[in-house]
MMTF fields as JSON, N, C-alpha, C and O atoms, coordinates in Angstrom:
{
  "mmtfVersion": "1.0.0",
  "mmtfProducer": "UNKNOWN",
  "numBonds": 447,
  "numAtoms": 448,
  "numGroups": 112,
  "numChains": 1,
  "numModels": 1,
  "chainsPerModel": [1],
  "groupsPerChain": [112],
  "chainIdList": ["A"],
  "bondAtomList": [4, 2, 8, 6, 12, 10, 16, 14, 20, 18, 24, 22, 28, 26, 32, 30, 36, 34, 40, 38, 44, 42, 48, 46, 52, 50, 56, 54, 60, 58, 64, 62, 68, 66, 72, 70, 76, 74, 80, 78, 84, 82, 88, 86, 92, 90, 96, 94, 100, 98, 104, 102, 108, 106, 112, 110, 116, 114, 120, 118, 124, 122, 128, 126, 132, 130, 136, 134, 140, 138, 144, 142, 148, 146, 152, 150, 156, 154, 160, 158, 164, 162, 168, 166, 172, 170, 176, 174, 180, 178, 184, 182, 188, 186, 192, 190, 196, 194, 200, 198, 204, 202, 208, 206, 212, 210, 216, 214, 220, 218, 224, 222, 228, 226, 232, 230, 236, 234, 240, 238, 244, 242, 248, 246, 252, 250, 256, 254, 260, 258, 264, 262, 268, 266, 272, 270, 276, 274, 280, 278, 284, 282, 288, 286, 292, 290, 296, 294, 300, 298, 304, 302, 308, 306, 312, 310, 316, 314, 320, 318, 324, 322, 328, 326, 332, 330, 336, 334, 340, 338, 344, 342, 348, 346, 352, 350, 356, 354, 360, 358, 364, 362, 368, 366, 372, 370, 376, 374, 380, 378, 384, 382, 388, 386, 392, 390, 396, 394, 400, 398, 404, 402, 408, 406, 412, 410, 416, 414, 420, 418, 424, 422, 428, 426, 432, 430, 436, 434, 440, 438, 444, 442],
  "bondOrderList": [1, 1, 1, 1, 1, 1, 1, 1, 1, 1, 1, 1, 1, 1, 1, 1, 1, 1, 1, 1, 1, 1, 1, 1, 1, 1, 1, 1, 1, 1, 1, 1, 1, 1, 1, 1, 1, 1, 1, 1, 1, 1, 1, 1, 1, 1, 1, 1, 1, 1, 1, 1, 1, 1, 1, 1, 1, 1, 1, 1, 1, 1, 1, 1, 1, 1, 1, 1, 1, 1, 1, 1, 1, 1, 1, 1, 1, 1, 1, 1, 1, 1, 1, 1, 1, 1, 1, 1, 1, 1, 1, 1, 1, 1, 1, 1, 1, 1, 1, 1, 1, 1, 1, 1, 1, 1, 1, 1, 1, 1, 1],
  "groupList": [{"groupName": "MET", "atomNameList": ["N", "CA", "C", "O"], "elementList": ["N", "C", "C", "O"], "formalChargeList": [0, 0, 0, 0], "bondAtomList": [1, 0, 2, 1, 3, 2], "bondOrderList": [1, 1, 2], "singleLetterCode": "M", "chemCompType": "L-PEPTIDE LINKING"}, {"groupName": "HIS", "atomNameList": ["N", "CA", "C", "O"], "elementList": ["N", "C", "C", "O"], "formalChargeList": [0, 0, 0, 0], "bondAtomList": [1, 0, 2, 1, 3, 2], "bondOrderList": [1, 1, 2], "singleLetterCode": "H", "chemCompType": "L-PEPTIDE LINKING"}, {"groupName": "PHE", "atomNameList": ["N", "CA", "C", "O"], "elementList": ["N", "C", "C", "O"], "formalChargeList": [0, 0, 0, 0], "bondAtomList": [1, 0, 2, 1, 3, 2], "bondOrderList": [1, 1, 2], "singleLetterCode": "F", "chemCompType": "L-PEPTIDE LINKING"}, {"groupName": "ILE", "atomNameList": ["N", "CA", "C", "O"], "elementList": ["N", "C", "C", "O"], "formalChargeList": [0, 0, 0, 0], "bondAtomList": [1, 0, 2, 1, 3, 2], "bondOrderList": [1, 1, 2], "singleLetterCode": "I", "chemCompType": "L-PEPTIDE LINKING"}, {"groupName": "SER", "atomNameList": ["N", "CA", "C", "O"], "elementList": ["N", "C", "C", "O"], "formalChargeList": [0, 0, 0, 0], "bondAtomList": [1, 0, 2, 1, 3, 2], "bondOrderList": [1, 1, 2], "singleLetterCode": "S", "chemCompType": "L-PEPTIDE LINKING"}, {"groupName": "GLN", "atomNameList": ["N", "CA", "C", "O"], "elementList": ["N", "C", "C", "O"], "formalChargeList": [0, 0, 0, 0], "bondAtomList": [1, 0, 2, 1, 3, 2], "bondOrderList": [1, 1, 2], "singleLetterCode": "Q", "chemCompType": "L-PEPTIDE LINKING"}, {"groupName": "PRO", "atomNameList": ["N", "CA", "C", "O"], "elementList": ["N", "C", "C", "O"], "formalChargeList": [0, 0, 0, 0], "bondAtomList": [1, 0, 2, 1, 3, 2], "bondOrderList": [1, 1, 2], "singleLetterCode": "P", "chemCompType": "L-PEPTIDE LINKING"}, {"groupName": "GLU", "atomNameList": ["N", "CA", "C", "O"], "elementList": ["N", "C", "C", "O"], "formalChargeList": [0, 0, 0, 0], "bondAtomList": [1, 0, 2, 1, 3, 2], "bondOrderList": [1, 1, 2], "singleLetterCode": "E", "chemCompType": "L-PEPTIDE LINKING"}, {"groupName": "LEU", "atomNameList": ["N", "CA", "C", "O"], "elementList": ["N", "C", "C", "O"], "formalChargeList": [0, 0, 0, 0], "bondAtomList": [1, 0, 2, 1, 3, 2], "bondOrderList": [1, 1, 2], "singleLetterCode": "L", "chemCompType": "L-PEPTIDE LINKING"}, {"groupName": "ASP", "atomNameList": ["N", "CA", "C", "O"], "elementList": ["N", "C", "C", "O"], "formalChargeList": [0, 0, 0, 0], "bondAtomList": [1, 0, 2, 1, 3, 2], "bondOrderList": [1, 1, 2], "singleLetterCode": "D", "chemCompType": "L-PEPTIDE LINKING"}, {"groupName": "ARG", "atomNameList": ["N", "CA", "C", "O"], "elementList": ["N", "C", "C", "O"], "formalChargeList": [0, 0, 0, 0], "bondAtomList": [1, 0, 2, 1, 3, 2], "bondOrderList": [1, 1, 2], "singleLetterCode": "R", "chemCompType": "L-PEPTIDE LINKING"}, {"groupName": "ALA", "atomNameList": ["N", "CA", "C", "O"], "elementList": ["N", "C", "C", "O"], "formalChargeList": [0, 0, 0, 0], "bondAtomList": [1, 0, 2, 1, 3, 2], "bondOrderList": [1, 1, 2], "singleLetterCode": "A", "chemCompType": "L-PEPTIDE LINKING"}, {"groupName": "THR", "atomNameList": ["N", "CA", "C", "O"], "elementList": ["N", "C", "C", "O"], "formalChargeList": [0, 0, 0, 0], "bondAtomList": [1, 0, 2, 1, 3, 2], "bondOrderList": [1, 1, 2], "singleLetterCode": "T", "chemCompType": "L-PEPTIDE LINKING"}, {"groupName": "VAL", "atomNameList": ["N", "CA", "C", "O"], "elementList": ["N", "C", "C", "O"], "formalChargeList": [0, 0, 0, 0], "bondAtomList": [1, 0, 2, 1, 3, 2], "bondOrderList": [1, 1, 2], "singleLetterCode": "V", "chemCompType": "L-PEPTIDE LINKING"}, {"groupName": "GLY", "atomNameList": ["N", "CA", "C", "O"], "elementList": ["N", "C", "C", "O"], "formalChargeList": [0, 0, 0, 0], "bondAtomList": [1, 0, 2, 1, 3, 2], "bondOrderList": [1, 1, 2], "singleLetterCode": "G", "chemCompType": "PEPTIDE LINKING"}, {"groupName": "LYS", "atomNameList": ["N", "CA", "C", "O"], "elementList": ["N", "C", "C", "O"], "formalChargeList": [0, 0, 0, 0], "bondAtomList": [1, 0, 2, 1, 3, 2], "bondOrderList": [1, 1, 2], "singleLetterCode": "K", "chemCompType": "L-PEPTIDE LINKING"}, {"groupName": "TYR", "atomNameList": ["N", "CA", "C", "O"], "elementList": ["N", "C", "C", "O"], "formalChargeList": [0, 0, 0, 0], "bondAtomList": [1, 0, 2, 1, 3, 2], "bondOrderList": [1, 1, 2], "singleLetterCode": "Y", "chemCompType": "L-PEPTIDE LINKING"}, {"groupName": "ASN", "atomNameList": ["N", "CA", "C", "O"], "elementList": ["N", "C", "C", "O"], "formalChargeList": [0, 0, 0, 0], "bondAtomList": [1, 0, 2, 1, 3, 2], "bondOrderList": [1, 1, 2], "singleLetterCode": "N", "chemCompType": "L-PEPTIDE LINKING"}, {"groupName": "TRP", "atomNameList": ["N", "CA", "C", "O"], "elementList": ["N", "C", "C", "O"], "formalChargeList": [0, 0, 0, 0], "bondAtomList": [1, 0, 2, 1, 3, 2], "bondOrderList": [1, 1, 2], "singleLetterCode": "W", "chemCompType": "L-PEPTIDE LINKING"}, {"groupName": "CYS", "atomNameList": ["N", "CA", "C", "O"], "elementList": ["N", "C", "C", "O"], "formalChargeList": [0, 0, 0, 0], "bondAtomList": [1, 0, 2, 1, 3, 2], "bondOrderList": [1, 1, 2], "singleLetterCode": "C", "chemCompType": "L-PEPTIDE LINKING"}],
  "groupTypeList": [0, 1, 2, 3, 4, 3, 5, 3, 5, 6, 7, 2, 8, 6, 5, 2, 9, 10, 5, 11, 2, 8, 12, 10, 13, 10, 11, 11, 14, 10, 4, 6, 7, 3, 9, 7, 2, 7, 7, 15, 14, 15, 10, 16, 8, 5, 2, 12, 2, 2, 12, 7, 17, 6, 10, 8, 8, 18, 5, 9, 8, 5, 11, 11, 8, 16, 10, 17, 4, 7, 16, 10, 4, 3, 3, 4, 6, 3, 4, 3, 11, 13, 19, 7, 4, 7, 6, 7, 14, 15, 1, 11, 17, 1, 9, 2, 8, 8, 8, 1, 1, 2, 9, 4, 4, 7, 15, 8, 9, 5, 8, 4],
  "groupIdList": [1, 2, 3, 4, 5, 6, 7, 8, 9, 10, 11, 12, 13, 14, 15, 16, 17, 18, 19, 20, 21, 22, 23, 24, 25, 26, 27, 28, 29, 30, 31, 32, 33, 34, 35, 36, 37, 38, 39, 40, 41, 42, 43, 44, 45, 46, 47, 48, 49, 50, 51, 52, 53, 54, 55, 56, 57, 58, 59, 60, 61, 62, 63, 64, 65, 66, 67, 68, 69, 70, 71, 72, 73, 74, 75, 76, 77, 78, 79, 80, 81, 82, 83, 84, 85, 86, 87, 88, 89, 90, 91, 92, 93, 94, 95, 96, 97, 98, 99, 100, 101, 102, 103, 104, 105, 106, 107, 108, 109, 110, 111, 112],
  "secStructList": [7, 3, 3, 3, 3, 3, 3, 7, 7, 6, 6, 6, 6, 6, 6, 7, 7, 1, 2, 2, 2, 2, 2, 2, 2, 2, 2, 2, 6, 7, 7, 7, 3, 3, 3, 7, 7, 5, 7, 1, 1, 7, 5, 7, 7, 3, 3, 3, 3, 3, 3, 1, 7, 2, 2, 2, 2, 2, 2, 2, 2, 0, 0, 0, 0, 0, 6, 7, 2, 2, 2, 2, 2, 2, 2, 6, 6, 6, 7, 3, 3, 3, 3, 3, 3, 7, 7, 7, 1, 6, 6, 7, 7, 7, 3, 3, 3, 3, 3, 3, 7, 1, 1, 6, 6, 1, 7, 7, 7, 7, 7, 7],
  "xCoordList": [99.61, 100.262, 99.077, 98.134, 99.301, 98.401, 99.272, 100.452, 98.365, 99.05, 97.905, 96.677, 98.493, 98.255, 98.372, 99.398, 97.229, 97.361, 96.81, 95.621, 97.603, 97.234, 97.077, 98.053, 96.339, 95.391, 95.416, 94.875, 96.329, 95.747, 94.702, 94.247, 94.293, 92.778, 93.431, 93.994, 92.935, 93.172, 93.513, 94.412, 92.21, 92.292, 93.4, 93.981, 94.022, 95.545, 96.372, 97.286, 96.397, 97.891, 98.626, 99.834, 98.425, 99.38, 99.995, 101.053, 99.555, 99.972, 100.857, 101.688, 100.356, 100.967, 102.287, 102.605, 103.177, 104.536, 104.891, 104.926, 105.185, 105.514, 106.659, 106.559, 107.96, 109.147, 108.458, 108.535, 108.079, 108.053, 106.985, 106.582, 106.556, 105.72, 106.686, 106.897, 107.334, 108.32, 109.273, 109.63, 109.72, 110.668, 110.207, 110.99, 108.99, 108.224, 107.772, 107.552, 107.706, 107.443, 108.843, 109.105, 109.266, 110.999, 111.632, 112.292, 111.183, 111.557, 111.293, 112.236, 109.865, 109.199, 109.956, 109.702, 110.863, 111.648, 110.522, 110.865, 109.297, 108.551, 108.981, 109.386, 108.593, 109.545, 107.968, 107.605, 107.283, 105.993, 106.606, 107.476, 105.721, 105.705, 104.9, 103.784, 105.174, 104.353, 103.659, 104.257, 102.607, 101.487, 100.664, 100.054, 101.023, 100.098, 99.237, 99.72, 98.17, 96.992, 95.874, 95.684, 95.378, 94.113, 92.911, 92.866, 91.739, 90.557, 89.58, 89.138, 88.883, 87.695, 87.974, 87.137, 88.978, 89.274, 90.479, 91.676, 90.297, 91.496, 92.591, 92.709, 93.757, 95.092, 95.18, 95.296, 95.096, 95.59, 97.053, 98.19, 96.612, 98.767, 98.512, 98.098, 99.219, 98.849, 100.301, 101.304, 100.086, 101.646, 101.226, 100.151, 101.932, 101.47, 102.455, 103.581, 102.056, 102.707, 102.649, 101.511, 103.781, 103.088, 103.694, 104.596, 103.116, 103.309, 102.755, 101.948, 103.226, 102.442, 102.044, 101.182, 102.433, 101.42, 100.83, 101.441, 99.769, 99.118, 98.937, 99.162, 98.408, 98.58, 99.443, 99.134, 100.793, 102.136, 102.672, 103.153, 102.547, 102.179, 101.423, 101.683, 100.387, 99.057, 99.729, 99.995, 100.041, 100.462, 101.161, 100.889, 102.595, 103.365, 103.233, 103.67, 102.172, 101.735, 100.896, 100.65, 100.487, 99.606, 100.63, 100.265, 101.588, 102.293, 102.953, 103.08, 103.724, 104.262, 103.834, 104.595, 102.64, 101.285, 100.209, 100.227, 99.242, 98.043, 97.635, 96.621, 98.967, 98.779, 99.788, 99.942, 100.633, 101.846, 101.185, 100.712, 101.384, 100.391, 100.78, 99.841, 102.138, 102.457, 101.948, 101.822, 101.786, 101.471, 100.2, 99.992, 99.359, 97.887, 97.398, 97.107, 97.253, 96.113, 96.879, 96.38, 97.965, 97.788, 97.377, 96.815, 97.785, 97.732, 95.614, 94.672, 95.593, 94.273, 92.868, 92.12, 92.969, 91.901, 91.907, 90.869, 93.285, 93.215, 93.373, 93.148, 93.681, 93.698, 92.414, 91.461, 92.94, 92.249, 93.008, 94.064, 92.856, 93.691, 92.919, 91.768, 93.587, 93.026, 94.162, 95.28, 93.503, 93.821, 93.398, 92.231, 94.331, 93.639, 94.3, 95.481, 93.734, 94.61, 94.275, 93.101, 95.747, 95.712, 95.336, 95.768, 94.557, 93.84, 94.803, 95.459, 94.785, 95.789, 94.686, 93.883, 95.054, 93.932, 92.719, 92.238, 92.234, 91.33, 89.644, 88.92, 89.222, 88.179, 88.655, 87.918, 89.658, 90.007, 89.406, 89.048, 89.288, 88.293, 89.619, 90.631, 89.184, 89.518, 89.184, 88.12, 90.03, 89.465, 90.009, 91.174, 88.76, 89.041, 88.542, 87.672, 89.132, 88.932, 89.545, 90.513, 88.573, 88.631, 89.409, 89.012, 90.901, 91.021, 91.104, 91.079, 91.214, 91.114, 90.393, 90.653, 89.344, 88.869, 89.187, 89.554, 89.198, 89.153, 87.689, 87.533, 86.926, 85.195, 85.184, 85.231, 85.113, 85.095, 83.931, 83.927, 82.876, 81.455, 81.393, 80.384, 82.488, 82.467, 83.018, 83.993, 82.239, 82.363, 83.924, 84.371, 84.574, 85.944, 86.134, 85.312, 86.919, 87.033, 88.208, 88.829, 88.466, 89.498, 90.391, 89.971, 91.703, 92.308, 92.295, 92.574, 91.896, 92.395, 93.454, 93.913],
  "yCoordList": [98.422, 97.302, 96.619, 96.111, 96.698, 96.324, 94.959, 94.639, 94.438, 93.565, 92.791, 92.801, 92.351, 92.15, 90.659, 90.12, 89.747, 88.506, 88.111, 88.344, 87.469, 87.141, 85.421, 84.744, 85.022, 83.627, 82.933, 83.355, 81.559, 80.918, 80.075, 79.908, 79.689, 78.742, 77.197, 76.873, 76.451, 75.027, 74.394, 73.634, 75.158, 73.66, 74.472, 73.526, 75.295, 75.877, 75.117, 74.634, 74.831, 74.799, 73.499, 73.682, 72.31, 71.775, 72.386, 71.953, 73.102, 74.066, 75.306, 75.835, 75.638, 77.338, 77.3, 76.685, 78.225, 78.417, 79.628, 80.848, 78.654, 79.64, 80.579, 81.799, 79.851, 80.564, 81.494, 82.598, 81.628, 82.908, 83.779, 84.603, 83.691, 84.321, 85.041, 86.249, 84.167, 84.991, 85.985, 87.02, 85.422, 86.045, 87.461, 88.41, 87.575, 88.954, 89.822, 91.033, 89.107, 90.177, 90.708, 91.873, 90.075, 89.807, 91.37, 92.311, 91.14, 92.177, 93.436, 94.222, 93.83, 94.519, 95.176, 96.37, 94.651, 94.598, 94.047, 94.145, 93.516, 92.555, 90.922, 90.045, 91.012, 89.462, 89.162, 89.829, 88.182, 87.63, 86.209, 85.345, 86.547, 85.249, 83.882, 84.163, 83.056, 82.207, 80.817, 79.956, 80.998, 79.917, 78.869, 79.239, 77.48, 76.521, 75.969, 75.623, 75.876, 75.093, 74.416, 74.708, 73.769, 73.384, 73.54, 73.239, 73.955, 73.924, 73.618, 73.886, 72.735, 72.089, 70.923, 70.414, 70.583, 69.3, 70.32, 70.062, 70.778, 71.93, 72.408, 72.659, 72.685, 72.817, 74.27, 74.465, 75.21, 76.661, 77.346, 76.922, 78.079, 78.815, 80.052, 80.401, 80.669, 82.193, 82.728, 82.086, 84.492, 84.845, 86.086, 86.665, 86.352, 87.511, 88.581, 88.347, 89.74, 91.223, 91.667, 91.603, 92.213, 93.297, 94.64, 94.773, 95.68, 97.306, 98.057, 97.648, 99.054, 100.17, 101.096, 101.915, 101.132, 101.669, 100.935, 100.839, 100.513, 99.476, 99.79, 99.216, 101.011, 101.796, 101.912, 102.105, 101.808, 101.43, 100.13, 99.44, 99.963, 97.792, 97.319, 96.496, 98.071, 97.358, 98.047, 97.157, 99.022, 99.572, 98.762, 98.266, 98.402, 97.361, 96.018, 95.521, 95.753, 94.527, 94.031, 92.964, 95.226, 95.365, 95.779, 95.385, 96.375, 96.487, 95.464, 95.102, 94.414, 93.507, 92.249, 91.282, 92.183, 90.71, 91.325, 91.239, 91.995, 92.243, 93.025, 92.991, 94.254, 94.999, 94.668, 95.512, 93.561, 93.378, 92.083, 90.964, 92.739, 92.592, 90.834, 90.06, 90.356, 89.064, 87.389, 86.18, 88.486, 87.511, 87.935, 87.409, 88.776, 89.187, 87.94, 87.462, 87.378, 86.22, 84.823, 83.701, 85.191, 83.983, 83.646, 82.575, 85.24, 85.05, 85.76, 85.269, 86.779, 87.259, 85.981, 85.996, 84.966, 83.869, 83.402, 82.798, 83.255, 82.118, 82.889, 82.341, 83.85, 84.166, 85.266, 85.824, 85.204, 86.421, 87.097, 86.55, 88.893, 89.663, 90.217, 90.652, 90.128, 90.534, 92.252, 92.512, 92.916, 94.083, 93.743, 93.676, 93.585, 93.539, 94.543, 94.891, 94.761, 95.442, 95.025, 94.796, 94.811, 93.945, 95.097, 96.235, 94.411, 95.702, 95.658, 94.692, 96.983, 97.627, 97.921, 98.834, 96.804, 97.095, 96.69, 96.531, 96.525, 95.427, 95.461, 94.466, 96.904, 97.436, 98.342, 99.315, 98.273, 98.722, 98.13, 96.954, 98.611, 97.82, 97.54, 98.229, 95.886, 95.266, 95.381, 94.91, 96.017, 96.601, 95.418, 95.037, 94.904, 94.05, 94.723, 95.595, 94.275, 95.013, 93.794, 93.051, 93.898, 92.985, 93.424, 94.588, 93.496, 94.248, 93.511, 94.039, 92.083, 91.452, 90.217, 89.73, 89.627, 88.644, 87.525, 88.051, 86.316, 85.818, 85.999, 86.288, 85.822, 86.162, 87.532, 88.148, 88.379, 89.442, 90.494, 91.715, 89.328, 90.135, 90.55, 91.03, 90.257, 90.424, 91.93, 92.493, 92.193, 93.965, 93.885, 92.977, 95.058, 95.18, 96.19, 97.063, 96.586, 97.965, 98.104, 97.315, 99.906, 100.501, 100.713, 100.471, 101.223, 102.035, 103.201, 103.904, 103.706, 105.031, 106.087, 107.171],
  "zCoordList": [107.693, 107.058, 106.448, 107.054, 104.946, 103.968, 103.339, 103.482, 102.728, 101.666, 100.514, 100.591, 99.796, 98.34, 98.121, 98.534, 97.379, 97.503, 96.297, 96.077, 95.375, 94.163, 94.295, 93.974, 94.577, 94.386, 92.882, 91.86, 93.092, 91.677, 91.432, 92.564, 90.977, 90.965, 90.271, 89.226, 91.647, 91.959, 90.367, 90.006, 89.458, 87.975, 87.471, 86.94, 87.26, 86.403, 87.177, 86.509, 88.323, 89.197, 88.311, 88.461, 87.484, 87.011, 85.876, 85.421, 85.523, 84.167, 84.368, 83.631, 85.762, 86.012, 86.648, 87.666, 85.722, 85.696, 86.811, 86.649, 88.228, 89.202, 88.847, 88.978, 88.306, 88.183, 87.01, 87.549, 86.236, 85.485, 85.829, 85.009, 86.808, 87.713, 88.534, 88.426, 89.456, 90.154, 89.643, 90.205, 88.23, 87.589, 87.155, 87.187, 86.77, 86.219, 87.618, 87.634, 88.522, 90.054, 90.881, 91.179, 91.024, 91.116, 90.271, 90.713, 89.185, 87.657, 88.378, 88.474, 89.033, 89.589, 90.547, 90.708, 91.245, 92.482, 93.613, 94.791, 93.341, 94.473, 94.685, 93.922, 96.502, 96.602, 97.453, 98.421, 96.931, 98.006, 98.879, 98.766, 99.622, 100.583, 99.776, 99.34, 99.646, 98.923, 99.98, 100.625, 99.853, 100.725, 99.277, 98.274, 99.797, 99.495, 100.53, 101.608, 100.313, 101.353, 100.472, 99.291, 100.961, 100.73, 101.219, 102.412, 100.692, 100.771, 100.345, 99.228, 101.558, 100.679, 99.843, 99.098, 99.965, 99.03, 97.945, 98.066, 97.532, 96.683, 97.06, 98.26, 96.109, 96.455, 95.719, 94.509, 96.728, 96.7, 95.751, 95.545, 95.515, 95.828, 94.936, 93.83, 96.568, 96.822, 97.105, 97.415, 96.853, 96.572, 97.465, 97.31, 98.175, 99.266, 99.444, 99.881, 99.116, 98.565, 99.95, 100.414, 100.957, 102.328, 101.986, 101.159, 102.707, 101.642, 102.773, 103.607, 102.695, 103.338, 102.259, 102.577, 101.206, 100.248, 98.966, 97.902, 99.174, 98.396, 96.855, 95.79, 97.287, 95.468, 94.603, 93.427, 95.048, 94.101, 94.149, 93.25, 95.067, 94.895, 93.761, 92.883, 94.007, 92.993, 91.777, 90.97, 91.398, 90.277, 89.724, 88.631, 90.684, 90.217, 89.259, 88.22, 90.529, 89.836, 88.974, 88.411, 89.034, 87.361, 86.012, 84.904, 86.099, 85.101, 85.11, 83.94, 86.159, 85.436, 85.405, 85.359, 85.428, 85.466, 84.353, 83.125, 85.271, 83.881, 83.083, 82.385, 83.229, 81.774, 80.879, 79.996, 80.821, 80.591, 79.189, 79.389, 77.969, 76.59, 76.904, 77.086, 76.94, 76.517, 77.825, 77.63, 79.307, 79.964, 80.678, 81.771, 80.23, 80.238, 80.212, 81.308, 79.391, 78.516, 79.498, 79.579, 80.056, 81.091, 82.107, 82.339, 83.482, 84.719, 84.665, 85.286, 83.856, 84.015, 84.5, 85.477, 83.321, 83.702, 84.407, 84.677, 85.474, 86.437, 88.074, 89.153, 87.912, 89.536, 90.02, 89.476, 91.179, 91.94, 92.382, 92.701, 92.68, 93.32, 94.54, 94.582, 95.252, 96.845, 97.304, 96.858, 98.08, 98.986, 100.569, 100.957, 101.227, 102.419, 103.756, 103.76, 104.389, 105.771, 106.994, 107.287, 108.245, 108.795, 110.356, 110.54, 111.119, 111.62, 112.706, 113.095, 113.183, 114.146, 115.776, 115.969, 116.68, 118.064, 117.605, 116.483, 118.994, 118.849, 118.192, 118.173, 117.654, 117.225, 116.093, 115.933, 115.3, 114.594, 112.966, 113.033, 111.898, 110.926, 110.206, 110.081, 109.62, 108.298, 107.038, 106.637, 106.235, 104.821, 103.847, 103.729, 103.132, 102.157, 100.726, 100.737, 99.528, 98.297, 97.252, 97.417, 96.102, 94.912, 94.493, 94.539, 93.783, 92.772, 91.381, 90.27, 91.712, 90.009, 90.494, 91.594, 89.55, 89.04, 88.066, 87.015, 87.981, 86.644, 85.896, 84.71, 86.616, 85.884, 85.795, 86.859, 84.385, 84.187, 84.916, 85.071, 85.313, 85.044, 87.198, 87.715, 87.887, 89.496, 89.462, 88.964, 90.008, 90.391, 91.055, 91.756, 90.636, 91.322, 92.246, 91.968, 93.385, 93.941, 93.18, 92.468, 93.651, 93.493, 94.984, 96.116, 94.609, 95.668, 95.693, 94.721, 97.054, 96.458, 97.678, 97.318]
}
């Protein structure tokens, strides 16, 4: 099992339109688990999507969010997207890929 998480950075939470985000991903047939948490005194918002096919999920999310000409300028500068695998068994590997980062100088990984 894999999951892709999109995290909204704390400084953008007050003006972030959660409903617009959810409308876009639900229109793409995706429904996330939503977590709000505090870490080191900062509040974060994270949307997590579970899948057996992370490549297809990421394509759907990119089309709905990051490649959409009207929404890209809203979501790109305020979010980080990562793909992780749930390890199976006590000696299994845990994969972590950085798929999107608000800082364009960050090196991104590709789903193979």
